[in-house]
N, C-alpha and C positions, 0 to 999 in steps of 0.2 A: 419828914420834914426835908424840903429842898434848901440847901445852903451853898454858897458860893465861897470856896477856899480863899483865904487870903494869904496863907502860907502853905508850904508843902507839908503834907502830913503823912508820915509813914503808914503804909498799908491802906491808904484812903486815897490820896491823889496829890496833884501838884497844884500850886497857886493858880488861881483863876478858873479852876474846873468847877463845874456845878455837880454836886452829888446829892443823892437822896439818902439820909441817915435817920436812924431812929431819933423821935423827939427828945428823949432823956439825954442822949450822946450830944445832941447838938446844943440843948439849953444847959446842960451840967458841965460840959467839958469844952466843946468847940468855941462857942460864942464867948463864954467868960475868958478863955485863954487867947482871945483875939485871933483865932486860927480860921474862923470863918463868920460870915454874916448871912442873915437869913435871905433867901432869893425871892424877895417880894417887891413890887411896885418898882421905885427908882432903882434899887440895887440890881434887879433883873435887867432893866434897859441899859445900865451902865455895863452889865456883863455882856450883853448883846454887842454893844459898841466896842468893848474892850476885845471881843473876839475878832471883830472886822479889823480893827487898827493892828492887833497882833499878826494878824494873816499878812496885811500890807507890809509890815515891817519885815517879817520873814522872807516875802518875796524880794524887797528891796536888799535885804542881807545877802540873798542867794544870787541876785544879779550882780552885786558888788563882788562876792567871792568868785563868781564866774570870770570877771574882768581880771581879778588879781591872779586867778589860776592860769590864765592865758599869758599874763605878763610873766609869771614866775616860770612857766614850762618853756618859754622863748628866752629865758635869761641863762647866760654862762657867766659865772664868776671867776675871775682870774686872781688867785691868791698868791702873791709874791712873799716868800718867807726864807728865813736864813736856814741854810742846810749845812749839815755836818757830814761826816764820812758816810758812804753808802746810801746816800739820799735820804737820811734820817733828818727829820726836822729838829730844830731847837724849839721845844715847846710842842704844841699841837693846834689844830683848829677845831673849835667846839661850836656849839649851838650859837653861843652869843657872837662869835666872830661872823658866823654866817648871817645872823639876823643884821648885825651892823653893816655888812657889805651890801645886802639887799636894801637897808635903809638909805645908803648912800646912792642907791639907783632909784629911790623914790617908791620902793615897795615895803610898806610897813608890815613886819611880821613878829608876832610874839615868839620868843625864843623857845617857849615851852611847846610849841607846835611843830618845831622841826624834829623830824624823826631820824636822828643820828644815833645809831647803836653804840658806837664808841668814838672818841675824837680821832680825827685824822691826824696820822703821824708820819706819813711818807708821801713822796711826790707822786703824782699820777691825776687821773680824771676820775671823778666820782659823781654819782647820781644820789641826791638826797631828796627824800619826799618831805613835803610840808602840807600839814593839815590846814587847808583854809575855810572848810566848812564840812559838814557831815557828808561823806560819801565823795569828797573832793580832795585828792592829795597829788597835786602836780609835783613834778620832779624839776630840781634845779640842777644844773651841771656845774660842778666846781672842779676848776683846773688848778692844781698845786704845783707851782713851779719855782725854781730858785730865784730870789730877789737879786736884782742887778744883773 
């Protein structure tokens, strides 16, 4: 029996995929649990339309990500911080600080997508990667200098 998955099912597939499964599995488990619907008539046409609209959405997201990646790669953030003896910072610069600084420049980035191994705790210039899309990780340049 052909079914269209409405939710992700482990070891079977992701939501929106069409799968061929045993009749009993579909009628006794997938359909009663609302994990799938039969792929017949209107459901099949809706599935075909859903595939097309999902592909358009993916292309739009990729184009937006390419624009964001270009903007991020050409951005240099200058962070003025309080400094103690030996160039050590009072506190540190973390993902949240970088995301807020990019936000002030009009680049909205989720702080969880910033790949910073450890918080920045000293003066200098750093390159930090940001995941904007699958396979796209531009680097933003961060210059940490004393405030004032």
